[in-house]
C-alpha positions in Angstrom: 102.1 97.5 78.6 101.5 99.0 82.0 102.2 102.7 82.5 105.3 103.0 84.6 105.1 105.5 87.5 107.6 106.9 90.0 106.2 108.5 93.2 108.3 111.1 94.9 107.1 111.4 98.5 105.4 108.0 98.6 105.1 107.8 102.4 103.1 111.0 102.7 99.3 111.3 102.5 99.3 111.9 98.7 101.8 109.2 98.1 99.9 106.6 100.1 96.7 107.6 98.3 98.4 107.3 95.0 99.5 103.7 95.8 95.9 102.9 96.7 94.8 104.2 93.3 97.6 102.2 91.6 96.6 99.1 93.5 93.0 99.4 92.3 94.1 100.1 88.7 96.3 97.0 88.4 97.6 95.9 85.9 97.4 99.2 84.2 100.2 100.7 86.3 103.6 99.5 87.4 105.5 101.3 90.2 109.2 101.7 89.2 110.4 104.4 91.7 109.7 105.4 95.3 111.1 108.1 97.5 110.6 109.3 101.1 112.1 112.0 103.4 112.8 109.9 106.5 109.9 107.5 107.0 112.2 104.6 106.5 109.9 101.8 107.8 107.0 102.8 105.6 109.3 103.1 102.5 110.9 99.7 103.2 107.4 98.1 103.4 106.5 99.8 100.1 109.6 98.5 98.4 108.8 94.9 99.5 105.2 95.3 98.2 105.8 97.0 94.9 109.4 96.0 94.0 110.4 99.2 92.2 113.5 99.5 90.1 114.8 102.3 92.3 114.1 103.9 95.7 115.6 106.8 97.6 115.5 108.3 101.0 116.3 112.0 101.3 117.8 111.9 104.8 121.2 110.1 104.5 121.3 109.0 108.1 118.4 106.6 107.4 120.1 105.0 104.4 121.8 102.1 106.4 118.5 101.2 108.1 116.7 101.2 104.7 119.4 98.8 103.3 119.0 96.5 106.3 115.2 96.5 106.1 115.1 95.7 102.4 117.9 93.1 102.3 117.2 90.5 99.6 115.2 92.8 97.3 116.5 93.8 93.9 115.6 97.5 94.2 118.5 99.9 93.7 118.7 102.0 96.9 119.8 105.7 96.8 119.9 108.6 99.2 120.1 112.4 99.4 118.9 114.9 96.8 120.9 113.2 94.1 118.9 110.0 94.9 115.6 111.7 94.4 116.8 113.2 91.1 117.9 109.8 89.9 114.6 108.2 90.7 112.8 111.0 88.9 115.0 110.8 85.8 116.4 107.3 85.5 113.9 104.8 87.0 112.3 104.3 83.6 109.0 106.0 84.6 106.6 107.3 82.0 105.0 109.5 84.6 106.4 111.0 87.8 104.0 111.9 90.6 105.6 114.6 92.7 104.2 114.7 96.2 107.3 115.9 98.1 106.5 118.7 100.5 108.3 122.0 99.9 111.3 123.2 97.9 112.9 119.7 97.9 110.6 118.8 95.0 112.0 121.3 92.6 115.1 119.6 91.3 113.7 116.1 90.9 110.5 117.5 89.2 112.5 119.7 86.8 114.8 116.7 86.0 111.8 114.6 85.1 110.4 117.4 82.9 113.7 117.9 81.1 113.6 114.2 80.2 110.2 114.5 78.8 108.3 112.6 81.4 104.7 113.5 82.2 104.2 115.0 85.7 101.3 114.5 88.1 102.0 117.6 90.1 101.1 117.6 93.8 104.1 119.7 94.8 102.9 123.2 94.4 106.2 124.7 95.6 107.8 123.7 92.3 105.5 126.0 90.4 105.6 128.7 93.0 109.4 128.8 93.1 110.1 128.3 89.4 107.0 128.6 87.4 108.6 130.3 84.4 111.5 127.8 84.4 109.3 124.8 84.7 106.7 125.8 82.1 109.4 126.6 79.6 111.2 123.3 80.2 107.9 121.4 79.7 107.2 123.2 76.5 110.6 122.3 75.2 110.5 118.6 76.2 106.9 117.9 75.5 106.2 117.0 79.1 102.6 117.3 80.2 102.0 118.8 83.7 98.8 117.4 85.1 97.6 119.0 88.4 96.8 116.7 91.4 95.8 119.4 93.9 92.0 119.2 94.0 91.6 122.9 93.2 93.9 122.9 90.1 92.6 119.6 89.0 89.1 121.1 89.2 90.1 124.1 87.1 91.9 121.8 84.6 88.6 119.9 84.1 86.5 123.1 83.9 88.8 124.3 81.1 88.3 121.2 79.0 85.7 123.1 76.9 87.9 126.1 76.3 91.6 126.7 76.8 91.6 130.2 75.2 92.8 132.7 77.9 90.7 135.4 76.2 87.5 133.5 77.0 88.2 133.2 80.7 86.8 136.0 83.0 87.8 134.5 86.3 89.4 131.4 87.9 87.7 130.9 91.3 89.8 128.8 93.7 87.7 127.5 96.6 89.0 127.2 100.1 87.5 125.6 103.2 88.6 128.6 105.3 90.5 126.4 107.7 89.9 125.9 111.4 89.8 129.6 112.3 87.4 130.9 109.7 84.9 132.0 112.4 87.4 132.8 115.1 87.7 136.5 116.1 91.1 137.9 115.2 91.7 139.0 118.8 92.0 135.3 119.8 94.6 134.5 117.1 97.5 135.2 119.5 96.3 132.3 121.7 96.0 129.7 118.9 97.8 126.5 119.9 99.6 124.0 117.6 97.0 121.4 118.4 94.2 123.7 117.3 96.0 124.7 114.1 96.6 121.0 113.1 92.9 120.2 113.4 91.6 120.9 109.8 87.8 120.7 109.5 87.7 119.0 106.1 90.9 117.4 104.8 93.4 115.1 106.4 96.9 116.2 105.4 100.5 116.4 106.5 101.4 119.0 109.2 103.0 121.6 106.9 100.1 121.9 104.5 97.6 121.8 107.4 99.2 124.8 108.9 99.3 126.5 105.5 95.6 125.9 105.3 95.1 127.4 108.7 96.9 130.6 107.7 95.4 130.5 104.2 98.9 130.6 102.8 98.1 127.3 101.0 95.5 129.2 99.0 98.0 132.0 98.3 100.5 129.5 97.0 97.8 128.0 94.9 97.0 131.4 93.3 100.7 131.6 92.1 100.5 128.0 90.9 97.3 128.7 89.0 99.0 131.7 87.3 101.7 129.5 85.8 99.6 126.4 85.1 96.8 128.2 83.3 98.5 131.4 82.1 96.0 133.6 83.9 96.9 137.1 85.2 96.6 137.5 89.0 93.7 139.9 88.5 91.7 137.0 87.1 92.4 134.6 90.0 90.1 134.9 93.0 89.7 133.0 96.2 86.3 132.0 97.4 85.7 130.5 100.9 83.5 127.5 100.6 83.5 125.6 104.0 81.8 122.4 102.7 84.7 121.8 100.2 82.2 120.2 97.8 83.0 122.5 94.9 86.7 122.2 94.4 87.1 125.2 92.1 85.3 127.1 89.3 85.9 128.9 86.0 83.8 131.9 85.0 83.8 132.6 81.3 83.3 135.9 79.5 79.7 134.9 78.5 78.7 134.6 82.2 78.8 130.8 82.3 80.4 129.4 85.5 81.7 125.8 85.3 82.4 124.0 88.6 83.8 120.6 89.5 82.2 118.9 92.5 83.1 115.8 94.4 83.7 114.3 97.8 86.8 115.3 99.8 88.8 112.3 98.7 92.2 112.9 97.0 92.0 109.6 95.2 89.7 111.3 92.7 92.1 114.0 91.4 95.0 111.5 91.7 93.3 109.0 89.5 92.3 111.6 86.9 95.9 112.7 86.6 97.1 109.2 86.3 94.6 108.1 83.7 94.1 111.4 81.8 92.5 111.8 79.3 90.5 108.7 80.1 88.3 108.3 83.2 88.2 105.0 85.1 85.7 103.6 87.6 86.5 104.5 91.2 85.2 102.9 94.5 85.3 106.3 96.4 82.2 107.5 98.1 79.7 109.2 95.7 78.5 112.7 96.1 74.9 113.1 97.3 73.9 116.7 97.2 70.5 115.9 98.8 72.3 114.8 101.9 74.5 118.0 102.0 71.5 120.3 101.6 73.3 123.7 101.4 76.5 125.2 100.1 78.0 128.4 101.5 80.3 130.9 100.0 82.1 134.0 101.3 85.1 136.3 100.7 88.3 135.6 102.6 89.0 138.0 105.5 92.3 139.6 104.5 92.7 141.3 107.9 92.6 137.9 109.7 94.7 136.1 107.1 97.5 138.4 105.8 99.3 135.5 104.1 96.8 135.9 101.2 98.0 139.4 100.4 101.6 138.4 100.9 101.2 135.7 98.2 99.5 138.1 95.7 102.3 140.6 96.4 105.1 138.2 95.7 103.3 136.8 92.7 102.8 140.2 91.1 106.4 141.1 91.7 107.4 137.9 90.0 111.0 136.9 89.4 112.5 135.3 92.5 110.0 136.9 95.0 107.7 133.8 95.0 110.7 131.6 95.9 111.4 134.0 98.8 107.8 133.8 99.9 107.8 130.0 99.8 111.1 129.6 101.7 110.2 132.1 104.4 106.8 130.4 104.8 108.5 126.9 105.1 110.8 128.3 107.8 108.1 130.1 109.7 105.7 127.0 109.6 108.6 124.8 110.8 109.3 127.1 113.7 105.6 127.1 114.6 105.5 123.3 114.5 108.4 123.3 116.9 106.4 125.8 119.1 109.2 128.4 118.8 106.9 131.1 117.6 103.2 132.0 117.8 100.6 131.5 115.1 100.6 135.3 114.5 104.3 135.3 114.0 104.1 133.2 110.8 102.9 136.1 108.5 105.1 138.6 110.3 108.2 136.6 109.5 107.2 136.1 105.9 106.4 139.8 105.5 109.7 141.0 107.1 111.6 138.6 104.9 110.0 139.9 101.7 110.6 143.5 102.8 114.3 142.8 103.4 114.8 141.1 100.0 116.7 142.8 97.2 116.6 140.6 94.0 119.9 140.0 92.3 118.7 138.0 89.3 115.7 137.9 86.9 114.7 134.3 87.9 116.9 131.7 86.4 117.4 128.5 88.3 120.6 129.5 90.0 119.0 132.8 91.1 115.9 130.9 92.4 118.1 128.6 94.5 120.1 131.5 95.8 116.9 133.4 96.8 115.6 130.3 98.5 118.8 129.9 100.5 118.9 133.7 101.4 115.2 133.6 102.5 115.7 130.6 104.8 118.6 132.2 106.5 116.8 135.5 106.9 113.5 134.0 108.1 115.4 131.8 110.6 117.1 134.9 112.1 114.0 137.0 112.5 
């Protein structure tokens, strides 16, 4: 029997790469659910190609067009947040790959976990916002959370020989450094949107590309790693590695450092999550270290990239602070994408939002959602 999979965020870069992997692994996988934000034409084409049991579009205003474009198919069409939740929980999937960008991924992912489905996690915001809630739900239901982000997939593989926290000295998350690694800080005020969207290594959606430019993406990954692997923040470090060949490392207490290497192709970690614990042949380009020649490493410049310290601060405070950090960042990045604010304003807005915040709960789901709402309103007004 094929493994049934639902893909939340199927029209984004991770979703499209996942469908490529599924296509290559046929007949081992069957797509039973698809969702998109508003890319209705791409979603309609995917529905015609894969004939899933259910599909949903988050933005209601595109629902009539989706119905018209998929007329004659047997797929059950849904819309809105409740549609995403239904696809995650009721499409009959054995595994749900969550590639939705931002906080919108939390409820559908948590629903799938509560129903005992395995999660291929590419939506880091779920763990950032509600790491405690998610991990407790997974433990209760027996759901496995398999990381898709290249860094966390690398750590996951490096931990295969030992999962005892007492044996881990450091988790080392590598970062390319983004497009402004070598740019003098005095020029940051003149950074344009076009420059920020030009990542030197990876091809990603606009939100995560800006996060990579500010290094907030790495800060969010630190919080995600804390919950995924149970490591204290003092044992999670960021290492700038511009070649992006080593995707992350684990240093053990005996001095051994294990690293996972590979080309910059997201199909590799996606396939590993889908087929775990087995490995399958993949047609991706192979890594040739003799062609690369040299690998470089350096510490992140905290003065140039204050988002890193903001992420550690929110993570250490815990509770609902990471949800506030995430929401404020989403708002600030969206305002920058609309060219309403400058690049330097992104960390300023996040920092001001965190300083204004006074937590009212200890981090249950309702409190997390309230904090998310409060932070969005506050960050929008700054």
